[in-house]
C-alpha positions as CSV (number, residue, x, y, z in Angstrom):
1,M,-11.4,-1.3,-14.1
2,I,-9.1,0.6,-11.8
3,A,-7.9,-1.0,-8.6
4,R,-6.0,0.7,-5.8
5,V,-3.4,-1.3,-4.0
6,Y,-2.0,-0.2,-0.6
7,I,1.1,-1.8,0.8
8,T,2.3,-1.1,4.4
9,L,5.0,-2.6,6.6
10,K,3.7,-5.1,9.1
11,E,3.5,-4.0,12.8
12,G,6.8,-4.5,14.5
13,V,8.9,-4.0,11.3
14,L,11.3,-1.1,11.6
15,D,10.5,1.8,9.2
16,P,13.6,3.9,8.8
17,Q,12.0,6.0,6.0
18,G,9.0,6.7,8.3
19,K,11.4,7.8,11.1
20,T,13.2,10.1,8.7
21,V,9.9,11.7,7.7
22,Q,8.9,12.0,11.4
23,K,12.2,13.8,12.3
24,S,11.8,16.1,9.3
25,L,8.3,17.0,10.4
26,H,9.5,17.7,13.9
27,S,12.3,20.0,12.4
28,I,9.7,22.1,10.6
29,G,7.5,22.6,13.6
30,F,5.2,19.5,13.8
31,Q,6.4,18.2,17.1
32,D,3.1,16.6,17.9
33,V,3.6,13.9,15.3
34,S,4.3,10.8,17.3
35,D,4.9,8.2,14.5
36,V,5.1,8.0,10.8
37,R,4.8,4.8,8.7
38,V,5.6,5.0,5.0
39,G,3.9,2.6,2.5
40,K,3.3,2.3,-1.2
41,Y,0.2,3.1,-3.3
42,I,-0.1,1.4,-6.7
43,E,-2.9,1.8,-9.2
44,V,-3.6,-1.1,-11.6
45,T,-5.9,-1.0,-14.6
46,L,-7.6,-4.4,-15.4
47,P,-10.0,-5.3,-18.2
48,D,-13.6,-4.2,-17.6
49,S,-14.7,-7.6,-18.7
50,L,-13.5,-9.2,-15.4
51,N,-16.1,-9.7,-12.7
52,K,-15.2,-8.7,-9.1
53,A,-14.2,-12.3,-8.1
54,E,-11.8,-12.6,-11.0
55,A,-10.3,-9.2,-10.4
56,D,-9.9,-9.9,-6.7
57,K,-8.1,-13.2,-7.5
58,K,-5.8,-11.6,-10.0
59,L,-5.0,-8.7,-7.6
60,K,-4.2,-11.1,-4.8
61,Q,-1.9,-13.0,-7.1
62,M,-0.1,-9.8,-8.2
63,C,0.4,-8.7,-4.6
64,E,1.7,-12.0,-3.4
65,K,3.9,-12.7,-6.4
66,L,5.4,-9.2,-7.0
67,L,3.9,-6.1,-5.5
68,A,4.3,-6.9,-1.8
69,N,6.9,-8.7,0.2
70,T,4.5,-10.6,2.3
71,I,7.1,-11.5,4.9
72,I,7.3,-7.9,6.1
73,E,4.4,-6.2,4.3
74,N,0.6,-6.2,4.4
75,Y,-1.5,-5.3,1.4
76,S,-5.0,-4.4,0.7
77,F,-6.8,-3.4,-2.5
78,N,-10.1,-2.1,-3.7
79,I,-11.7,-1.6,-7.1
80,V,-12.7,2.0,-7.5
81,A,-14.0,2.4,-11.0
82,K,-14.6,1.0,-14.4
83,T,-12.4,2.5,-17.1
C-alpha cells in the first residue's frame, strides 16, 4: 500500500524558505501572493497485508520518531492505493 505523508511547519514558526519563494514569485510578476509556506511530501510503501489500523499506527510512529520534528512541524498522512 502507498501512503502519502505531508509535513508542514506549525503556525507561528518562521519559514525562511517560504519567504524566499514568496520574494522570488514577486520578482517574476506574482505580486498578489501574500504568503508561502514550504513543507515536505513523502511517499511510503507498506506491505499490502497490513490493515488500515496497523498502517495508521506504523505511519504515526514513523512521523513521530523520524519524519517530522513534532516540536515545530505538523504531519498528516493518507493511504492512497494498494501496490
